[in-house]
VMD Tcl script that draws the C-alpha trace (Angstrom):
set ca {
  {-163.84 252.54 -14.84}
  {-162.33 254.48 -11.92}
  {-158.80 253.75 -13.16}
  {-159.60 255.04 -16.66}
  {-161.07 258.24 -15.20}
  {-157.96 258.80 -13.04}
  {-155.63 258.22 -15.99}
  {-157.62 260.65 -18.18}
  {-157.64 263.35 -15.49}
  {-153.91 262.91 -14.90}
  {-153.21 263.11 -18.65}
  {-155.36 266.24 -18.91}
  {-153.53 267.89 -16.00}
  {-150.15 267.05 -17.55}
  {-151.27 268.55 -20.86}
  {-152.34 271.75 -19.07}
  {-148.99 271.95 -17.27}
  {-147.12 271.46 -20.55}
  {-149.16 274.21 -22.20}
  {-148.50 276.60 -19.31}
  {-144.79 275.80 -19.40}
  {-144.65 276.32 -23.17}
  {-146.32 279.73 -22.84}
  {-143.73 280.84 -20.29}
  {-140.96 280.00 -22.77}
  {-142.36 282.12 -25.65}
  {-141.42 285.81 -26.06}
  {-144.25 288.20 -25.27}
  {-144.71 289.41 -28.82}
  {-145.55 285.99 -30.26}
  {-149.15 284.80 -30.72}
  {-150.50 282.49 -28.07}
  {-148.82 284.07 -25.07}
  {-150.56 284.89 -21.84}
  {-150.62 288.59 -22.75}
  {-153.00 287.83 -25.62}
  {-155.25 285.51 -23.65}
  {-158.49 287.10 -22.54}
  {-158.70 285.05 -19.34}
  {-158.21 286.44 -15.87}
  {-155.62 283.76 -15.01}
  {-152.48 285.62 -16.09}
  {-149.08 284.38 -15.03}
  {-147.58 287.13 -12.80}
  {-144.07 286.26 -14.08}
  {-144.96 287.48 -17.57}
  {-144.74 291.26 -17.81}
  {-145.64 293.68 -20.55}
  {-142.82 295.11 -22.66}
  {-141.64 298.56 -21.61}
  {-143.03 301.48 -23.53}
  {-141.21 304.75 -24.14}
  {-143.35 306.31 -21.42}
  {-142.40 303.72 -18.78}
  {-138.71 304.07 -19.69}
  {-138.97 307.87 -19.34}
  {-140.71 307.49 -15.98}
  {-137.93 305.22 -14.73}
  {-135.28 307.70 -15.84}
  {-137.03 310.49 -13.97}
  {-137.05 308.33 -10.83}
  {-133.29 307.70 -11.01}
  {-131.61 308.81 -7.82}
  {-129.64 312.01 -8.19}
  {-125.91 311.96 -7.68}
  {-124.78 312.60 -4.14}
  {-122.08 314.97 -5.43}
  {-122.61 318.71 -5.20}
  {-122.01 320.80 -8.31}
  {-118.74 322.10 -6.87}
  {-117.55 318.58 -6.04}
  {-118.49 317.48 -9.57}
  {-116.51 320.37 -11.09}
  {-113.47 319.31 -9.05}
  {-113.94 315.70 -10.21}
  {-114.04 316.79 -13.88}
  {-110.99 319.03 -13.41}
  {-109.09 316.10 -11.89}
  {-110.03 313.78 -14.77}
  {-108.94 316.43 -17.30}
  {-105.64 316.95 -15.47}
  {-105.00 313.20 -15.45}
  {-105.51 313.01 -19.24}
  {-103.51 316.19 -19.92}
  {-100.54 315.10 -17.81}
  {-97.32 314.04 -19.42}
  {-95.38 315.49 -22.32}
  {-97.01 317.84 -24.75}
  {-95.64 317.42 -28.28}
  {-96.82 320.89 -29.38}
  {-94.71 323.12 -27.11}
  {-95.65 325.79 -24.61}
  {-98.81 327.84 -24.77}
  {-102.21 328.58 -23.34}
  {-105.67 327.36 -24.34}
  {-109.02 328.23 -22.78}
  {-111.85 325.83 -23.58}
  {-115.58 325.75 -22.84}
  {-117.51 322.50 -23.00}
  {-120.60 320.64 -21.89}
  {-120.75 317.43 -19.86}
  {-123.86 315.59 -21.08}
  {-126.21 313.26 -19.18}
  {-123.89 310.31 -19.85}
  {-120.81 312.03 -18.41}
  {-119.27 312.55 -21.87}
  {-117.76 315.89 -22.80}
  {-119.24 317.38 -25.95}
  {-119.80 320.80 -27.52}
  {-116.16 321.75 -27.09}
  {-115.40 325.39 -27.96}
  {-111.91 326.88 -27.90}
  {-112.23 330.40 -26.48}
  {-108.55 331.28 -26.67}
  {-105.47 329.56 -28.03}
  {-101.87 330.61 -28.50}
  {-101.28 327.70 -30.91}
  {-103.75 325.86 -33.20}
  {-101.96 322.56 -32.56}
  {-102.50 323.03 -28.83}
  {-106.21 323.71 -29.46}
  {-106.50 320.36 -31.26}
  {-104.57 318.70 -28.44}
  {-107.04 320.11 -25.88}
  {-110.01 318.88 -27.95}
  {-108.52 315.37 -27.89}
  {-107.94 315.57 -24.15}
  {-111.50 316.72 -23.45}
  {-113.21 314.29 -25.81}
  {-111.51 311.36 -24.08}
  {-112.63 312.22 -20.55}
  {-115.02 309.68 -19.04}
  {-116.94 310.85 -15.99}
  {-120.09 309.91 -14.09}
  {-123.28 311.72 -15.09}
  {-123.59 315.25 -13.68}
  {-125.69 315.50 -10.50}
  {-128.35 317.79 -11.98}
  {-128.25 317.09 -15.72}
  {-125.94 318.49 -18.41}
  {-123.54 321.14 -17.21}
  {-121.50 323.82 -19.03}
  {-117.93 324.24 -17.83}
  {-114.72 326.01 -18.81}
  {-111.11 325.08 -18.28}
  {-107.82 326.92 -18.87}
  {-104.81 324.88 -20.01}
  {-101.27 326.17 -19.52}
  {-98.65 324.08 -21.28}
  {-94.98 324.65 -20.42}
}
mol new
graphics top color blue
foreach p $ca { graphics top sphere $p radius 0.5 }
foreach p [lrange $ca 0 end-1] q [lrange $ca 1 end] { graphics top cylinder $p $q radius 0.2 }
display resetview
C-alpha cells in the first residue's frame, strides 16, 4: 500500500512539472497560460506583453546623447562632407540647403534655399538623404549647410 501511494504521488508530481513546463513554452496570448490563471502562483519568468504606454515610458527613459549640440552639428557636417567628396558630375556652383535630422538620425525635410544649378540642387538632395547619423542629443534638429562645388 505504501509503494502504491509513493508511485501515485510521484506520478502526480511529474504531471504537475510537465504542465508547468508546457505553460512556459506557450506564447502569452494563448489560452491556458499563467497570465490567464487566477492563482497567486505566477511564474516570475513570464511577463506581460508591452503596451504602447510602457514602450513610450522606456523611450522617455533613454539616456541622452553625451554630445553637445555644437559637437553634433560638427559630426553632421563631417558626414555630409564625406558623402559630398569626390567628383561632381554637374559642374561648379553653389547650393544652400536647410534640413531636419529626425529622432533616428535620418535627414528629412530637405529644402533648397539657394541654387545656382538645378542639377546641383538634386545632387545635394541625394547627398543629404543618404547621410546616416546617430540620433540628435535633444530630439529632432533643424540645420543648414552651404555647398560650394568647384
